[in-house]
N, C-alpha and C positions, 0 to 999 in steps of 0.2 A: 397623820388621823385627829381629826379633832374629838373630842374628849364625849360629843353628843354621839356622835360614829360610834366610837368606839363599846358607850352601852348599848350599845346596840347587836352586839355581835358577843355570841355568848364566848366562854372560857375554850370551849373544846375546839370553836369555830377561830377562834385566836393563834391557836399554839399550831393548830393548820395551817394558819396562814403566814404565819413566819415563819414554815420552811418549802411552801410554795413561793412555785414561779408565776411573775404578774399574767402571763397566759394560758399559768394552767388551768383545765375546766374541774370546776370544785360543785358536787353534789347539795346544794341549801337549801331549810324552808324557811320560806320569807311569811314570818306571821306578821299580818295586818292590823291597825290601832282597830280598836272592839268597837264595833255600828251599834247606833243608837236602836234600841229595839221601837220598831214600830206599831201604835194601833190599829186594830180592827179585830179582822177572824183571823181566825189560825192560814187558811190558805190565802190572805192578802200579806201576812205578816211577813209569808216564806216569800215570796213576787216580790213583796222591797227590799228584804234583807240581800235576796240574789239579784235585783236588780242594783243596793246598794254598791255591794262588791263588788259585781263589772265594771260600775263608775270608779270603785277606787283604784281595782287594780290592773286599769288600761291603764296609764299615764306608767307602772312597775314593766308591767309587760315589753311597753315601747324600751323603756331602759334598757332593759337587758338582753332585747332582742340588735339596740340599737351599739352595746358594748359584745357582739358576737355571743352572745349564747344564748338560751329558751328555756323558757318553761314548758315543764311536764306536765306535771298536775293542778285543777283547781280546786282548793275544797273549802265554798260558801259558807259551808257551814260552820267551821273552825276556824273560819279568816285566813288561811293559808294558802300557800302555793310550796310546788316543787318544783325548782327551775335548777338550773349546770350553766354556770355562770365564770367567767373566767375569773382567777383570787383579783387583780388589779382589778377589777371591777365593784366586786361588793361594795368598797367604802364609796362608791356615787348607788350604789342602786340600796344602802342604809342612810345614805343622808334623804332622803324621801322621807318626809314628812309621816304618809299614811305608813310606813313600814315601822314597825313595835321591834322588833327584833329580826336576826339571823341567824340560824344553825346548825348545826348538820345534821344529816338525819339519826333520827334514832330507831334501829331495825330491831325488832323483834326475835328473840328468839328463845323458840320451847324449852320447857324445863323438863329436861323429858329421866328417867327415874325409873330405875325397873324396881320391880319387886318380885320376888322369888319367894 
């Protein structure tokens, strides 16, 4: 992997990939490059951001699907997508210019404290 591609992969993901078979499906979060905030009313800005996100994510969706992966969820508001991608295809997805970072999902666990 080249340095620009490596720099887009989180340390946790790199550690996971080191022991994963190339065809092993890996759930990841794809963070896209930040979009420029358009001018206009709130409604116009939201519509423009959604459209811009759809344009930016479209080639990534195609690349993921060509690698026999799938996009599970999209979040235009924070410009991310959750995907399941074969481990061996992650570097190709990271090489896309619109991808800023790829990381493993960060699951939130409740902090349960008992009080007596």
